[in-house]
All heavy atoms as an XYZ file, in Angstrom:
658
protein
N     -59.249    -24.918   -117.505
C     -58.860    -24.911   -116.112
C     -57.497    -25.584   -115.955
O     -57.245    -26.620   -116.562
C     -59.879    -25.674   -115.275
C     -61.216    -24.990   -115.137
S     -62.369    -25.882   -114.102
C     -61.814    -25.421   -112.499
N     -56.686    -24.994   -115.126
C     -55.396    -25.624   -114.872
C     -55.507    -26.588   -113.686
O     -56.565    -26.748   -113.090
C     -54.304    -24.562   -114.659
C     -54.579    -23.642   -113.492
O     -55.317    -23.993   -112.588
N     -53.968    -22.465   -113.513
N     -54.414    -27.233   -113.363
C     -54.432    -28.282   -112.339
C     -54.782    -27.739   -110.952
O     -55.472    -28.409   -110.179
C     -53.076    -28.982   -112.298
C     -52.787    -29.799   -113.522
C     -51.424    -30.434   -113.449
C     -51.106    -31.170   -114.744
N     -49.761    -31.735   -114.706
N     -54.333    -26.548   -110.625
C     -54.624    -25.982   -109.312
C     -56.111    -25.663   -109.170
O     -56.699    -25.884   -108.116
C     -53.795    -24.725   -109.087
C     -52.321    -25.003   -108.906
C     -51.555    -23.736   -108.671
C     -50.075    -24.018   -108.551
N     -49.291    -22.798   -108.360
N     -56.718    -25.159   -110.229
C     -58.143    -24.864   -110.191
C     -58.970    -26.138   -110.034
O     -59.949    -26.168   -109.296
C     -58.570    -24.124   -111.461
C     -58.076    -22.710   -111.526
C     -58.403    -22.067   -112.845
O     -58.340    -22.704   -113.892
N     -58.756    -20.796   -112.794
N     -58.567    -27.183   -110.731
C     -59.264    -28.464   -110.617
C     -59.118    -29.023   -109.203
O     -60.077    -29.537   -108.619
C     -58.745    -29.454   -111.684
C     -59.144    -28.971   -113.077
C     -59.275    -30.861   -111.427
C     -58.524    -29.744   -114.213
N     -57.915    -28.913   -108.634
C     -57.689    -29.404   -107.273
C     -58.548    -28.643   -106.265
O     -59.142    -29.245   -105.362
C     -56.208    -29.279   -106.906
N     -58.658    -27.324   -106.423
C     -59.494    -26.524   -105.517
C     -60.960    -26.928   -105.663
O     -61.686    -27.059   -104.673
C     -59.290    -25.015   -105.790
C     -60.360    -24.182   -105.110
C     -57.913    -24.576   -105.348
N     -61.411    -27.147   -106.888
C     -62.802    -27.546   -107.121
C     -63.100    -28.914   -106.511
O     -64.152    -29.104   -105.890
C     -63.096    -27.571   -108.619
O     -62.903    -26.310   -109.181
N     -62.197    -29.855   -106.675
C     -62.391    -31.196   -106.107
C     -62.400    -31.125   -104.579
O     -63.227    -31.766   -103.926
C     -61.304    -32.162   -106.623
C     -61.282    -33.458   -105.851
C     -61.504    -32.430   -108.103
N     -61.507    -30.343   -103.999
C     -61.480    -30.203   -102.542
C     -62.750    -29.539   -102.019
O     -63.243    -29.889   -100.940
C     -60.254    -29.403   -102.107
C     -58.922    -30.136   -102.200
C     -57.772    -29.194   -101.852
C     -58.915    -31.337   -101.279
N     -63.301    -28.603   -102.776
C     -64.552    -27.956   -102.360
C     -65.705    -28.956   -102.368
O     -66.508    -28.999   -101.430
C     -64.863    -26.782   -103.276
N     -65.786    -29.776   -103.402
C     -66.849    -30.784   -103.472
C     -66.685    -31.802   -102.346
O     -67.665    -32.170   -101.680
C     -66.850    -31.475   -104.858
C     -67.763    -32.679   -104.876
C     -67.257    -30.488   -105.934
N     -65.466    -32.248   -102.095
C     -65.219    -33.176   -100.990
C     -65.552    -32.547    -99.638
O     -66.093    -33.214    -98.749
C     -63.766    -33.644   -100.996
C     -63.387    -34.656   -102.071
C     -61.884    -34.919   -102.032
C     -64.154    -35.938   -101.888
N     -65.255    -31.272    -99.478
C     -65.583    -30.580    -98.243
C     -67.080    -30.518    -97.995
O     -67.545    -30.726    -96.873
N     -67.857    -30.261    -99.037
C     -69.313    -30.211    -98.889
C     -69.872    -31.594    -98.589
O     -70.765    -31.753    -97.748
C     -69.947    -29.587   -100.145
C     -69.563    -28.107   -100.236
C     -71.464    -29.744   -100.132
C     -69.962    -27.431   -101.511
N     -69.336    -32.616    -99.251
C     -69.789    -33.987    -98.993
C     -69.486    -34.381    -97.545
O     -70.331    -34.939    -96.846
C     -69.142    -34.967    -99.986
C     -69.721    -34.751   -101.386
C     -69.348    -36.412    -99.548
C     -68.996    -35.501   -102.486
N     -68.283    -34.084    -97.068
C     -67.924    -34.400    -95.684
C     -68.753    -33.595    -94.687
O     -69.100    -34.095    -93.619
C     -66.431    -34.148    -95.455
C     -65.490    -35.126    -96.149
C     -64.041    -34.686    -95.955
C     -65.697    -36.534    -95.638
N     -69.094    -32.381    -95.042
C     -69.945    -31.561    -94.183
C     -71.317    -32.192    -94.016
O     -71.839    -32.277    -92.903
C     -70.073    -30.157    -94.780
C     -70.930    -29.165    -94.029
C     -70.255    -28.807    -92.717
C     -71.157    -27.944    -94.877
N     -71.895    -32.686    -95.099
C     -73.208    -33.328    -95.016
C     -73.125    -34.629    -94.216
O     -74.004    -34.933    -93.417
C     -73.780    -33.582    -96.424
C     -75.025    -34.443    -96.372
C     -74.086    -32.265    -97.126
N     -72.050    -35.371    -94.403
C     -71.907    -36.654    -93.703
C     -71.734    -36.455    -92.199
O     -72.336    -37.159    -91.392
C     -70.726    -37.464    -94.287
C     -71.074    -37.951    -95.692
C     -70.378    -38.646    -93.393
C     -69.909    -38.581    -96.422
N     -70.921    -35.479    -91.790
C     -70.574    -35.332    -90.381
C     -71.413    -34.310    -89.619
O     -71.163    -34.084    -88.435
C     -69.087    -34.988    -90.237
C     -68.200    -36.146    -90.581
C     -67.363    -36.087    -91.675
C     -68.230    -37.294    -89.819
C     -66.545    -37.157    -92.001
C     -67.416    -38.366    -90.136
C     -66.576    -38.301    -91.229
N     -72.407    -33.702    -90.254
C     -73.308    -32.808    -89.527
C     -74.206    -33.647    -88.622
O     -74.806    -34.619    -89.063
C     -74.168    -31.993    -90.501
O     -73.316    -31.207    -91.328
C     -75.121    -31.087    -89.755
N     -74.315    -33.285    -87.347
C     -75.151    -34.077    -86.436
C     -76.618    -34.064    -86.858
O     -77.133    -33.061    -87.328
C     -74.982    -33.396    -85.079
C     -73.873    -32.445    -85.224
C     -73.661    -32.189    -86.661
N     -77.281    -35.179    -86.674
C     -78.695    -35.296    -86.984
C     -79.522    -35.068    -85.724
O     -79.008    -35.022    -84.628
C     -78.996    -36.686    -87.547
C     -78.662    -36.805    -89.014
C     -77.517    -37.777    -89.209
N     -77.326    -38.109    -90.615
C     -76.389    -37.572    -91.353
N     -75.594    -36.677    -90.866
N     -76.252    -37.915    -92.615
N     -80.820    -34.940    -85.923
C     -81.731    -34.812    -84.800
C     -83.045    -35.498    -85.125
O     -83.355    -35.747    -86.286
C     -81.967    -33.348    -84.424
C     -82.675    -32.539    -85.479
C     -84.054    -32.417    -85.459
C     -81.980    -31.896    -86.493
C     -84.728    -31.681    -86.422
C     -82.631    -31.165    -87.450
C     -84.005    -31.054    -87.417
O     -84.654    -30.330    -88.370
N     -83.799    -35.821    -84.082
C     -85.121    -36.420    -84.229
C     -86.124    -35.562    -83.482
O     -85.835    -35.065    -82.396
C     -85.158    -37.838    -83.669
C     -84.322    -38.831    -84.433
C     -84.425    -40.205    -83.813
C     -83.533    -41.199    -84.533
N     -83.605    -42.529    -83.906
N     -87.306    -35.391    -84.071
C     -88.374    -34.624    -83.435
C     -89.567    -35.543    -83.229
O     -90.011    -36.217    -84.153
C     -88.780    -33.411    -84.278
C     -87.662    -32.394    -84.323
C     -90.052    -32.782    -83.718
C     -87.972    -31.148    -85.103
N     -90.064    -35.556    -82.008
C     -91.280    -36.297    -81.672
C     -92.335    -35.266    -81.281
O     -92.136    -34.500    -80.336
C     -91.045    -37.272    -80.505
C     -89.946    -38.258    -80.862
C     -92.325    -37.990    -80.145
C     -89.489    -39.091    -79.693
N     -93.429    -35.228    -82.019
C     -94.510    -34.282    -81.727
C     -95.439    -34.887    -80.681
O     -95.997    -35.951    -80.874
C     -95.282    -33.940    -82.990
C     -94.478    -33.074    -83.899
C     -93.689    -33.487    -84.919
C     -94.339    -31.666    -83.830
N     -93.065    -32.419    -85.501
C     -93.449    -31.279    -84.847
C     -94.873    -30.684    -83.001
C     -93.095    -29.957    -85.073
C     -94.519    -29.365    -83.232
C     -93.638    -29.010    -84.254
N     -95.615    -34.198    -79.582
C     -96.522    -34.633    -78.522
C     -97.944    -34.177    -78.856
O     -98.882    -34.949    -78.811
C     -96.071    -34.090    -77.161
C     -94.692    -34.652    -76.838
C     -97.071    -34.440    -76.081
C     -94.034    -34.026    -75.650
N     -98.085    -32.911    -79.175
C     -99.348    -32.378    -79.690
C     -99.006    -31.230    -80.632
O     -97.865    -31.100    -81.056
C    -100.302    -31.973    -78.564
C     -99.715    -30.940    -77.608
O     -98.773    -30.230    -78.002
O    -100.201    -30.838    -76.480
N     -99.958    -30.402    -80.971
C     -99.716    -29.382    -81.990
C     -98.710    -28.313    -81.570
O     -98.091    -27.685    -82.422
C    -101.031    -28.716    -82.384
O    -101.588    -28.053    -81.256
N     -98.537    -28.099    -80.260
C     -97.631    -27.047    -79.804
C     -96.389    -27.567    -79.087
O     -95.438    -26.827    -78.881
C     -98.369    -26.097    -78.868
C     -99.459    -25.316    -79.549
C    -100.120    -24.379    -78.590
C    -101.260    -23.638    -79.279
N    -101.928    -22.725    -78.366
N     -96.369    -28.816    -78.712
C     -95.259    -29.360    -77.923
C     -94.549    -30.468    -78.680
O     -95.178    -31.297    -79.321
C     -95.777    -29.912    -76.590
C     -96.385    -28.840    -75.733
O     -95.848    -27.751    -75.632
N     -97.512    -29.147    -75.131
N     -93.236    -30.467    -78.574
C     -92.431    -31.496    -79.214
C     -91.158    -31.723    -78.411
O     -90.780    -30.909    -77.586
C     -92.099    -31.122    -80.659
C     -91.278    -29.867    -80.786
C     -89.894    -29.919    -80.789
C     -91.891    -28.629    -80.913
C     -89.145    -28.770    -80.904
C     -91.151    -27.477    -81.023
C     -89.777    -27.540    -81.023
N     -90.510    -32.836    -78.681
C     -89.224    -33.167    -78.061
C     -88.206    -33.306    -79.186
O     -88.405    -34.073    -80.126
C     -89.299    -34.480    -77.261
C     -90.313    -34.355    -76.122
C     -87.921    -34.843    -76.714
C     -90.588    -35.662    -75.419
N     -87.123    -32.567    -79.060
C     -86.065    -32.613    -80.065
C     -84.845    -33.268    -79.437
O     -84.313    -32.792    -78.441
C     -85.726    -31.199    -80.519
C     -84.706    -31.126    -81.601
C     -84.542    -29.691    -82.037
C     -83.534    -29.550    -83.137
N     -83.381    -28.155    -83.566
N     -84.397    -34.390    -80.022
C     -83.256    -35.130    -79.503
C     -82.126    -35.066    -80.530
O     -82.294    -35.504    -81.664
C     -83.630    -36.598    -79.242
O     -84.804    -36.635    -78.455
C     -82.520    -37.312    -78.526
N     -80.990    -34.526    -80.126
C     -79.852    -34.424    -81.037
C     -79.006    -35.685    -80.979
O     -79.059    -36.451    -80.030
C     -79.010    -33.204    -80.695
C     -79.751    -31.909    -80.921
C     -78.857    -30.708    -80.759
O     -77.648    -30.877    -80.534
O     -79.382    -29.598    -80.874
N     -78.206    -35.880    -82.016
C     -77.383    -37.077    -82.134
C     -76.332    -37.155    -81.033
O     -75.892    -38.240    -80.680
C     -76.711    -37.099    -83.503
C     -76.086    -38.405    -83.865
C     -75.581    -38.399    -85.296
O     -75.471    -37.365    -85.929
N     -75.269    -39.564    -85.805
N     -75.963    -36.040    -80.466
C     -74.957    -36.039    -79.407
C     -75.529    -36.474    -78.066
O     -74.778    -36.709    -77.124
C     -74.346    -34.635    -79.265
O     -75.399    -33.683    -79.031
C     -73.594    -34.245    -80.522
N     -76.839    -36.583    -77.975
C     -77.489    -36.988    -76.730
C     -77.454    -38.512    -76.568
O     -77.595    -39.247    -77.541
C     -78.940    -36.513    -76.728
O     -79.648    -37.062    -75.648
N     -77.308    -39.013    -75.324
C     -77.343    -40.466    -75.122
C     -78.737    -41.073    -75.365
O     -78.861    -42.277    -75.533
C     -76.902    -40.650    -73.678
C     -77.049    -39.328    -73.035
C     -76.975    -38.296    -74.105
N     -79.767    -40.256    -75.409
C     -81.128    -40.740    -75.641
C     -81.484    -40.844    -77.123
O     -82.584    -41.247    -77.476
C     -82.131    -39.809    -74.950
C     -81.979    -39.667    -73.450
C     -82.928    -38.608    -72.931
C     -82.231    -40.996    -72.780
N     -80.558    -40.474    -77.988
C     -80.851    -40.415    -79.424
C     -81.243    -41.775    -79.999
O     -82.185    -41.870    -80.781
C     -79.644    -39.850    -80.171
C     -79.857    -39.717    -81.658
C     -80.609    -38.671    -82.158
C     -79.305    -40.623    -82.553
C     -80.816    -38.531    -83.505
C     -79.499    -40.493    -83.902
C     -80.256    -39.440    -84.376
O     -80.458    -39.309    -85.724
N     -80.539    -42.831    -79.631
C     -80.817    -44.155    -80.197
C     -82.183    -44.684    -79.763
O     -82.843    -45.386    -80.518
C     -79.729    -45.145    -79.808
C     -78.407    -44.854    -80.467
C     -77.372    -45.889    -80.091
C     -76.049    -45.549    -80.754
N     -74.997    -46.484    -80.388
N     -82.608    -44.332    -78.570
C     -83.883    -44.825    -78.063
C     -85.069    -43.980    -78.506
O     -86.202    -44.420    -78.415
C     -83.860    -44.874    -76.541
C     -82.853    -45.852    -76.017
C     -82.963    -46.046    -74.551
N     -83.173    -44.783    -73.826
C     -83.059    -44.662    -72.529
N     -82.753    -45.695    -71.795
N     -83.254    -43.502    -71.943
N     -84.826    -42.774    -78.953
C     -85.939    -41.891    -79.301
C     -86.523    -42.279    -80.656
O     -85.850    -42.822    -81.519
C     -85.483    -40.430    -79.332
O     -84.579    -40.228    -80.384
N     -87.789    -41.994    -80.804
C     -88.464    -42.251    -82.075
C     -88.488    -40.985    -82.901
O     -87.867    -39.987    -82.577
N     -89.202    -41.015    -83.972
C     -89.318    -39.835    -84.813
C     -88.465    -39.935    -86.049
O     -87.651    -40.844    -86.227
N     -88.666    -38.983    -86.925
C     -87.944    -38.950    -88.193
C     -86.586    -38.285    -88.008
O     -86.470    -37.241    -87.381
C     -88.765    -38.174    -89.219
C     -88.156    -38.138    -90.574
C     -89.020    -37.342    -91.529
C     -88.309    -37.227    -92.863
N     -89.034    -36.334    -93.757
N     -85.564    -38.894    -88.583
C     -84.210    -38.338    -88.514
C     -84.085    -37.216    -89.543
O     -84.459    -37.380    -90.696
C     -83.196    -39.433    -88.798
C     -81.771    -38.991    -88.606
C     -80.796    -40.136    -88.802
O     -80.475    -40.420    -89.958
O     -80.384    -40.720    -87.807
N     -83.551    -36.078    -89.121
C     -83.409    -34.920    -89.996
C     -82.021    -34.318    -89.852
O     -81.310    -34.579    -88.885
C     -84.451    -33.864    -89.659
O     -85.748    -34.367    -89.803
N     -81.660    -33.489    -90.809
C     -80.389    -32.775    -90.787
C     -80.630    -31.296    -90.515
O     -81.712    -30.771    -90.772
C     -79.676    -32.902    -92.134
C     -79.078    -34.253    -92.475
C     -78.648    -34.281    -93.925
C     -77.886    -34.527    -91.597
N     -79.615    -30.616    -90.028
C     -79.664    -29.169    -89.866
C     -79.318    -28.530    -91.213
O     -78.175    -28.173    -91.474
C     -78.662    -28.713    -88.810
C     -79.054    -29.032    -87.404
C     -78.409    -30.032    -86.693
C     -80.068    -28.332    -86.773
C     -78.761    -30.323    -85.388
C     -80.432    -28.612    -85.471
C     -79.776    -29.601    -84.784
O     -80.135    -29.887    -83.499
N     -80.306    -28.377    -92.068
C     -80.047    -27.868    -93.414
C     -79.611    -26.412    -93.403
O     -78.892    -25.971    -94.302
C     -81.268    -28.074    -94.300
C     -81.441    -29.509    -94.660
C     -82.393    -30.350    -94.220
C     -80.598    -30.288    -95.526
N     -82.216    -31.609    -94.738
C     -81.109    -31.594    -95.554
C     -79.452    -30.015    -96.263
C     -80.528    -32.607    -96.297
C     -78.876    -31.036    -97.000
C     -79.417    -32.308    -97.014
N     -80.007    -25.652    -92.406
C     -79.562    -24.265    -92.313
C     -78.060    -24.166    -92.085
O     -77.376    -23.357    -92.715
N     -77.546    -24.996    -91.175
C     -76.099    -25.016    -90.928
C     -75.343    -25.522    -92.150
O     -74.293    -24.984    -92.512
C     -75.777    -25.913    -89.735
C     -76.200    -25.361    -88.409
C     -75.803    -26.303    -87.290
C     -76.259    -25.803    -85.944
N     -75.892    -26.732    -84.870
N     -75.881    -26.560    -92.790
C     -75.222    -27.114    -93.972
C     -75.171    -26.073    -95.079
O     -74.148    -25.906    -95.743
C     -75.932    -28.403    -94.435
C     -75.709    -29.512    -93.421
C     -75.441    -28.835    -95.813
C     -76.488    -30.770    -93.698
N     -76.262    -25.345    -95.280
C     -76.297    -24.322    -96.322
C     -75.315    -23.191    -96.033
O     -74.627    -22.708    -96.943
C     -77.711    -23.771    -96.462
N     -75.228    -22.790    -94.779
C     -74.311    -21.696    -94.424
C     -72.854    -22.092    -94.639
O     -72.084    -21.350    -95.263
C     -74.538    -21.282    -92.978
N     -72.482    -23.269    -94.127
C     -71.083    -23.688    -94.262
C     -70.724    -24.066    -95.698
O     -69.613    -23.795    -96.148
C     -70.776    -24.848    -93.317
C     -70.731    -24.421    -91.875
C     -71.535    -25.021    -90.918
C     -69.881    -23.411    -91.454
C     -71.506    -24.638    -89.593
C     -69.840    -23.009    -90.131
C     -70.654    -23.630    -89.213
O     -70.614    -23.236    -87.910
N     -71.643    -24.668    -96.438
C     -71.328    -24.998    -97.825
C     -71.267    -23.732    -98.672
O     -70.481    -23.654    -99.620
C     -72.333    -25.991    -98.400
O     -73.626    -25.431    -98.429
N     -72.068    -22.723    -98.332
C     -71.961    -21.440    -99.026
C     -70.612    -20.799    -98.788
O     -70.010    -20.221    -99.704
N     -70.122    -20.905    -97.566
C     -68.798    -20.375    -97.246
C     -67.708    -21.131    -98.011
O     -66.784    -20.517    -98.560
C     -68.548    -20.469    -95.742
C     -67.226    -19.927    -95.231
C     -67.167    -18.422    -95.430
C     -67.047    -20.277    -93.775
N     -67.841    -22.446    -98.085
C     -66.873    -23.253    -98.835
C     -66.889    -22.876   -100.308
O     -65.841    -22.719   -100.938
C     -67.160    -24.758    -98.648
C     -66.834    -25.194    -97.228
C     -66.369    -25.598    -99.653
C     -67.280    -26.602    -96.899
N     -68.099    -22.698   -100.866
C     -68.194    -22.336   -102.281
C     -67.645    -20.940   -102.549
O     -67.013    -20.701   -103.576
C     -69.644    -22.438   -102.751
C     -70.129    -23.858   -102.812
S     -71.757    -24.159   -103.518
C     -72.698    -22.747   -103.182
N     -67.859    -20.010   -101.621
C     -67.331    -18.659   -101.790
C     -65.806    -18.660   -101.784
O     -65.171    -18.076   -102.669
C     -67.855    -17.753   -100.678
C     -67.341    -16.316   -100.680
C     -67.884    -15.573   -101.890
C     -67.724    -15.615    -99.404
N     -65.222    -19.350   -100.822
C     -63.756    -19.403   -100.725
C     -63.156    -20.126   -101.932
O     -62.167    -19.671   -102.514
C     -63.323    -20.079    -99.407
C     -61.844    -20.372    -99.389
C     -63.698    -19.201    -98.230
N     -63.771    -21.240   -102.338
C     -63.232    -21.967   -103.496
C     -63.404    -21.160   -104.781
O     -62.542    -21.201   -105.654
C     -63.892    -23.337   -103.625
O     -65.264    -23.202   -103.929
N     -64.490    -20.416   -104.895
C     -64.666    -19.559   -106.071
C     -63.617    -18.474   -106.144
O     -63.084    -18.168   -107.228
N     -63.312    -17.867   -104.998
C     -62.264    -16.846   -104.972
C     -60.912    -17.458   -105.320
O     -60.130    -16.874   -106.080
C     -62.228    -16.163   -103.583
C     -63.487    -15.308   -103.388
C     -60.971    -15.321   -103.411
C     -63.663    -14.789   -101.982
N     -60.634    -18.653   -104.793
C     -59.362    -19.314   -105.107
C     -59.265    -19.698   -106.575
O     -58.215    -19.521   -107.202
C     -59.173    -20.549   -104.226
C     -58.790    -20.284   -102.784
C     -58.798    -21.588   -101.993
C     -57.431    -19.626   -102.702
N     -60.336    -20.215   -107.156
C     -60.319    -20.579   -108.571
C     -60.105    -19.340   -109.430
O     -59.343    -19.359   -110.391
C     -61.625    -21.322   -108.963
C     -61.787    -21.405   -110.456
C     -61.643    -22.708   -108.368
N     -60.769    -18.251   -109.079
C     -60.598    -17.007   -109.843
C     -59.184    -16.454   -109.692
O     -58.608    -15.960   -110.656
C     -61.626    -15.965   -109.401
C     -61.569    -14.713   -110.202
C     -62.057    -14.683   -111.496
C     -61.025    -13.552   -109.671
C     -62.007    -13.527   -112.245
C     -60.965    -12.391   -110.409
C     -61.456    -12.375   -111.704
N     -58.619    -16.531   -108.497
C     -57.274    -15.989   -108.284
C     -56.196    -16.852   -108.943
O     -55.124    -16.352   -109.265
C     -56.980    -15.840   -106.796
O     -56.891    -17.101   -106.183
N     -56.481    -18.131   -109.145
C     -55.510    -19.020   -109.792
C     -55.709    -19.073   -111.299
O     -55.120    -19.906   -111.974
C     -55.627    -20.427   -109.215
C     -55.261    -20.585   -107.734
C     -55.629    -21.966   -107.247
C     -53.792    -20.311   -107.533
N     -56.534    -18.201   -111.853
C     -56.903    -18.243   -113.264
C     -55.721    -18.059   -114.202
O     -55.558    -18.790   -115.164
C     -57.956    -17.183   -113.549
C     -58.520    -17.224   -114.919
C     -59.724    -16.315   -114.999
C     -59.391    -15.102   -115.796
N     -60.521    -14.210   -115.997
N     -54.870    -17.103   -113.949
C     -53.792    -16.804   -114.870
C     -52.510    -17.538   -114.606
O     -51.557    -17.440   -115.367
N     -52.460    -18.316   -113.558
C     -51.213    -18.983   -113.182
C     -51.121    -20.364   -113.817
O     -52.093    -21.074   -113.935
C     -51.108    -19.078   -111.660
C     -51.108    -17.722   -111.028
C     -51.025    -17.792   -109.543
C     -51.015    -16.371   -109.012
N     -51.192    -16.297   -107.609
N     -49.933    -20.736   -114.203
C     -49.699    -22.049   -114.820
C     -49.178    -23.026   -113.786
O     -48.358    -22.676   -112.945
C     -48.687    -21.949   -115.955
C     -49.143    -21.123   -117.099
C     -50.059    -21.937   -117.949
N     -50.586    -21.107   -119.016
C     -51.629    -21.410   -119.707
N     -52.281    -22.517   -119.465
N     -52.055    -20.621   -120.660
N     -49.618    -24.263   -113.885
C     -49.165    -25.377   -113.027
C     -49.083    -24.903   -111.638
O     -48.876    -25.222   -110.665
C     -47.832    -25.933   -113.505
C     -47.884    -26.450   -114.915
C     -48.758    -27.676   -115.122
O     -48.744    -28.553   -114.242
O     -49.464    -27.759   -116.106
């Protein structure tokens, strides 16, 4: 791998890490088997709400897949180029 390919790979990994860090979280409180309350991190009630904190793994998977696709295309296109 040349330097440009390594730089693209490092930027892709950093992009995925930042995506996981900055994706908003949410909490779900189950009232009964059919009813629940979902509080997102952007809500002012988030700090006071109970429940388990979770991530939007579907959004993370979609955006990280896009990052990996673009970085893969860039790494492949930079294959024959020097420095």
